[in-house]
N, C-alpha and C positions, 0 to 999 in steps of 0.2 A: 519426717519433720515433727518436732514436738511443739505443739501449740501452747504448752504451758511454760515454755522457756521465756522468762521475764527479764533475762539479762539485757540491760540497756534498751528495753522496749519503751518507747515513748507512748503514752496513753492519751486518749482523746482529751482528757481534762488537763493535760500538761500543756496543751496548745495555748499560746497567749490569747487573752480575751480583752477587748476594749473595756475601759472602766465603766462607761455608760451601760454597756450590755451586761457586764457583771452585776452592776447595781440593780438592773431590771430583774435578773435571775434571782438575786437575793430577796428583793421585794416580793417577787412572785411566790417564792418559797414561804415568806412570812405571811402571805395572804392566801395560802393554799386552799383550794376548793371554791374560791369566789370567782365571780366573773372578772373582777379586777385582776386576779392572778393570771387568768387566761389572756387578758388584754396586754399585760406586761410581757408575757411570754411571746405573744404575737409581735409586739414591738421589737423585742430582742431578735426575733426571727427576721424581721424586716431589715434590721441593722446588720445582722450577721447570718444570712440565710445558709451559709455553707459551714458554719462553725459547728462541730460535732457536739460540743457541750450544750449549745442552744437546742439542737435537734433532740438530744437525749432528754433535756428538761421538758420540752414540748411533748415528746413521745410519752414520757412518764406521766405527765399531767393527764393526757387523754386516756392512757391505759388505766390508770388508777381511778379515773372518773367513769370507767367502763364505756368510753366513747371509742369503740374499737375501730370503726371506719376511719375516724380521724387519726388514731394511733397508727393504723396501717399506712395511711398516706405519708405520715412523717417517717415511718420506718422505711418505706420505699425511697423517700428522699435521702435518708441517711445511707442506704445502700448505694444510691447513685453517687453521692458525694464521696464516700469512701472508695467505691469502685473506680471513680475517675482519678482519685489521687494515687491509686495503686496501679493504674493503667490496665484495669481489668476490662473484660468485654462489657458492652453496654447493658447486657442482661445477665443475671446470675445463671440463666439456663446454659449459657455458653462457657461458663467458668470451668477450667480444667486444672489439674494438679500443677501443670507447668506454669499457669498463671499465678498460683499460690507461691510457687518457688520464687518466681520473679518478684512477687509482691513482698515476700519476706526480706528480700534484699533491700527493699525500700523502707519497710516498717513492719516488724513482727506484731507490734501492738495494733496497728491498723488492720492487718490481716485478721487477727483475732476479733477485733471489733466488727469487721465485715461479716465474719462467720456467725457471731453472736446475733447480729441484726438479721441475718438470714434465718436463723432459728426463731427469733422473735416474730418476724413477719410470717414465717411458716405457721407458727402457733396461732397467730391472730387470724390468718386465713382459715384455719381449721375451725376456730371459734365462730367465725362468720358464716360457716357452712360452705366455704370454698375448698372442699376436701381435696379435690385433685391438685389444685395449686399448692395447698399446704403440704400435702404428701410429697409432691415433686420437690418442693424446697427442702424438706427434711431429708429426702433421699439424696439430694445433691450434697447437703451438709455431711451426711454420714459417709458418702462416697469420698469426699475430700478430707474428712477428719477420721482417718483410719484408726486412731487410738481413742476416739470418742472423747477428746478433751473438752469439747464444747457441750457435750451431753445431748446430742440429737437422737441417739439410738433409742433411748427409753421412750421419747415422744413418738418416734416412728413405730415402735413396737405397739404402743397403745392404739395408734391409728390402724395398724394392720389387724390387731385383735378386734377392734370395733368393726372393721370391714368384714372380717371372718364371721363375727357374730351376726351381722346384718344379713350376710349371704346365707348363713345357716338358718336363720329365722324365715327368710323368704323361701328357701327350698322346702321347709317344713310345710308351708301353706300351699305350695304348688303340687305336692304329692299326695 
């Protein structure tokens, strides 16, 4: 399956959004970096907690503010929302290629979104020092994305190289 096939793929930002929520997102963007922007994003989230555009806006706000713990929570929420819409297992751990195939029949765009969020949350876990979780998420992504369309292989290789370097340094000191 080619995850870059965009033919008739509905994307998360194509989903209709209530006007009051849309206004909050635009206002938050205009006031980016301020506490007021975060407040607007949180109000939008209260009004539309399962809207992917709201989750992406909130995720980006936290990520670019280097509030990685908050970004991770929002990323996990986005995984849950997208996974539920695709009828995926409750946890990415149990996701299999057959689930992806069934998900593509529902929405190729949403499957891609799910996998990109899996990559993002894996990366954030790594940045937060949750190396085993981050590595496991990237390994799952690479296993499911055999053509590496989402780009998880390079991140996983960096993690493996770091692990090898750490092991090499620790064995030098023990011998």
